[in-house]
C-alpha positions in Angstrom: 103.7 113.8 112.7 106.4 114.5 110.6 107.9 111.9 108.1 110.2 113.8 105.9 113.5 115.1 107.0 115.4 118.3 105.3 118.1 117.6 102.6 120.5 118.6 105.4 119.4 116.6 108.7 120.0 112.8 108.7 117.4 110.0 108.0 116.0 109.2 111.3 114.9 105.6 111.9 112.8 104.4 115.1 113.3 100.9 116.7 110.5 99.7 119.0 110.7 96.9 121.2 108.5 93.9 122.0 106.9 93.9 125.5 103.2 93.1 125.5 100.6 95.8 127.2 103.7 97.9 127.7 104.2 98.0 124.2 101.2 101.1 124.5 104.1 103.7 125.6 105.3 103.4 122.4 102.4 105.8 121.4 103.5 108.2 124.1 106.8 108.4 122.6 105.3 109.3 119.1 103.5 111.8 120.4 106.7 113.5 122.0 108.6 112.7 118.5 105.6 114.7 117.1 105.4 117.7 119.2 109.3 118.2 118.9 108.9 117.7 115.0 111.3 115.1 114.9 110.9 113.7 111.3 110.9 109.7 111.0 112.1 108.4 107.9 111.5 104.7 108.8 110.4 102.5 111.6 111.2 98.5 112.6 108.9 96.9 115.4 109.4 93.5 117.0 105.8 91.9 118.7 103.8 94.8 120.4 106.2 97.3 118.9 105.3 96.0 115.4 101.3 96.9 115.9 102.4 100.6 116.7 105.1 100.7 114.1 102.8 99.5 111.4 100.2 101.7 112.6 102.7 104.8 112.0 104.3 103.6 108.7 100.3 103.2 107.5 100.3 106.7 107.7 97.2 106.5 110.3 96.8 109.7 112.1 98.2 109.8 115.8 94.9 110.7 117.6 93.7 107.4 116.0 96.7 105.3 117.4 96.1 106.6 120.7 92.6 106.0 120.5 93.4 102.4 119.6 95.9 101.8 122.2 93.3 102.9 124.6 90.6 100.6 123.9 92.5 97.7 122.5 92.0 94.5 124.9 93.4 90.7 124.4 90.2 89.7 123.2 90.5 91.7 120.2 94.1 89.8 119.5 93.2 86.0 120.0 90.3 83.2 120.6 90.5 79.8 122.0 91.3 76.8 119.9 91.5 72.8 120.3 94.9 73.3 118.8 97.9 71.3 120.5 99.8 74.2 119.4 98.9 76.9 121.7 95.8 78.2 123.6 94.7 80.7 121.4 94.9 81.5 117.9 95.6 85.3 117.2 93.8 85.8 113.8 91.7 88.4 115.5 94.5 90.7 115.7 95.0 90.5 112.1 91.6 91.0 111.2 91.6 94.0 113.8 94.4 95.7 111.9 93.2 94.9 109.0 90.1 97.1 109.3 91.8 100.1 110.8 95.4 100.7 109.0 94.9 103.0 106.1 97.5 100.9 104.4 97.9 97.2 104.3 100.6 96.4 101.9 104.4 96.9 102.8 104.9 98.3 99.1 102.4 100.8 99.6 103.3 102.5 103.2 104.5 106.0 102.8 106.8 105.3 105.9 109.3 102.3 104.8 108.7 99.4 107.5 110.2 96.4 108.8 108.4 93.6 111.1 110.2 91.0 112.7 109.3 87.3 113.3 111.1 84.0 114.7 111.3 81.0 112.3 110.3 78.4 115.2 112.2 75.7 113.4 115.6 77.3 112.7 115.6 79.7 115.3 116.4 83.0 112.9 114.8 85.9 112.4 112.4 86.5 109.7 112.4 90.4 108.6 109.2 91.2 106.4 109.3 94.3 104.4 109.1 96.0 101.1 106.5 94.0 100.0 103.8 91.8 101.4 100.7 91.7 103.9 101.3 94.1 106.9 98.4 92.8 109.3 99.7 89.0 108.7 103.3 90.2 109.4 102.4 91.8 112.7 100.3 88.8 113.5 103.2 86.8 113.3 105.7 89.0 114.9 103.0 88.9 117.7 102.5 85.1 118.1 103.6 84.3 121.7 104.8 80.9 121.8 102.9 78.3 123.7 99.8 80.8 124.0 99.2 81.6 120.3 99.5 78.8 117.9 102.5 79.5 115.4 101.5 81.7 112.3 102.3 79.7 108.8 103.8 81.9 105.9 103.6 81.2 102.0 106.9 79.3 102.1 105.5 76.9 105.0 107.5 78.3 107.7 105.7 78.3 111.4 106.6 82.0 112.8 106.4 83.1 116.6 107.1 86.3 118.6 109.9 88.2 117.2 111.1 89.2 120.5 112.8 85.6 120.8 115.7 86.8 118.2 115.3 90.8 118.3 113.5 92.5 121.1 114.6 95.7 119.8 115.0 96.0 116.2 117.7 98.3 115.7 119.4 96.1 113.3 116.4 96.2 111.2 116.0 99.7 111.0 119.5 100.1 110.0 119.0 98.1 107.3 116.0 100.4 106.1 119.2 103.2 105.6 118.6 104.9 108.8 121.3 107.2 109.6 120.3 107.9 113.1 118.5 105.4 115.4 116.4 105.9 118.1 115.5 102.9 120.2 112.6 102.2 122.9 113.1 99.8 125.0 110.1 98.6 127.3 111.6 96.2 129.0 114.5 97.6 130.3 113.0 98.2 133.8 112.2 94.6 134.1 109.6 94.0 136.9 109.6 96.2 139.8 105.7 95.2 140.5 105.4 93.5 143.9 103.7 90.0 144.3 103.4 87.3 142.2 101.8 86.8 138.6 98.2 86.1 138.8 97.2 84.2 135.2 98.9 81.9 132.9 99.2 84.5 130.2 101.2 86.8 132.6 103.7 84.1 133.4 104.3 83.3 129.6 104.4 87.2 129.0 106.9 87.2 132.1 109.2 84.3 130.7 109.1 85.6 127.1 110.2 89.0 128.0 113.1 87.6 130.2 114.5 86.1 126.9 113.6 89.4 125.0 115.6 91.4 127.6 118.4 89.0 126.8 118.0 88.7 122.9 117.7 92.7 122.6 121.2 93.5 124.6 123.4 93.4 121.3 121.2 95.5 119.2 121.2 98.3 121.9 124.6 99.0 120.7 123.0 99.8 117.3 121.1 102.9 118.7 122.3 106.3 119.2 119.5 107.1 121.5 117.4 104.6 123.7 114.4 106.0 125.5 113.4 103.8 128.4 109.8 104.5 129.6 109.5 103.8 133.1 107.1 100.7 133.2 108.5 98.4 135.3 105.8 98.6 138.1 103.1 97.2 135.7 102.4 94.0 134.7 103.1 93.2 131.1 99.4 91.8 130.9 97.6 95.0 132.2 96.5 95.9 128.6 93.8 98.3 130.4 96.1 100.6 132.0 96.9 102.3 128.5 96.9 105.9 129.6 99.6 105.0 132.1 101.9 103.5 129.5 101.4 106.1 127.3 102.2 108.8 129.9 105.5 106.9 130.7 106.6 107.0 126.9 105.6 110.6 126.6 107.8 111.1 129.8 110.9 109.1 129.0 110.8 110.9 125.2 110.4 114.6 126.4 113.3 113.8 128.3 115.6 112.1 126.1 114.7 115.4 123.6 117.8 117.3 124.6 120.1 114.1 123.4 117.9 113.4 120.0 118.1 117.3 119.4 121.8 117.2 120.0 122.9 114.4 117.7 120.8 115.7 115.0 122.4 118.8 115.3 126.0 117.1 115.4 125.3 114.8 112.5 123.4 117.7 110.0 126.7 119.7 111.0 129.1 117.2 109.8 127.3 116.0 107.0 129.6 117.0 103.8 128.5 119.4 101.0 128.9 116.7 98.3 126.5 114.5 100.5 123.4 116.6 100.1 123.8 117.1 96.9 124.0 113.5 95.8 120.8 112.6 98.3 118.7 115.2 97.1 119.3 114.4 93.4 118.9 110.3 94.4 115.6 111.2 96.9 112.5 109.4 95.6 108.9 110.7 96.7 108.2 107.4 98.6 111.7 108.2 100.5 110.6 110.2 103.6 
């Protein structure tokens, strides 16, 4: 995937929503963006979206991201614990990513990244970016409250799933100086599958994602284009259906491509020449 925009084209940011197993659909979106040569200059992710965002930002090849998404299972993310704060602890996710991401420090990433978690005490967003440990940040962003034990950071804050405050992190990618924001919302279709949930984790995920959909509504307005994979018929805990999720993400992204290309063209055409000169002068090697 191309990560560098031209002097004339807008700086494109990608905002990836939470969504548990449905977050695998983000990988299909990446595949479509790569095929259509849409350059991504910065990325933000919440919960499951932070896993894909972190992989992209670290420079992991798309083929490796696909392979990881097809084989990842719940046992790779957490393990049972005796804690009163949760059923499992998700340190396995941190270790899993540390073994696979080419770059694990925010300050060394080839693409600027923002990862969102929630401060359990204050209920405010904690945005991790610029410096620090990427696998730890993603682990915190994915700590589903009630199931996973909250993750404690260096400041003593108990961090849980970022979807509680920013299910769709468009504001966070805007803060990375994105001029054109493409958002991917894997929760927009809700739950169209028939029948009751079948497990404790399924109940928790469905409850969490109702909250995420509500929290994400305000963030939708900050997106220039919203890609909505049709995954409402698949439960949020069906992590083994990675191929279907990716296919749905790819299809939705391809359908959105005319709008994305039109936005790029119109923003490029509207950019004044003096801005192009200044942007070329100010560009640093790290900024794509």
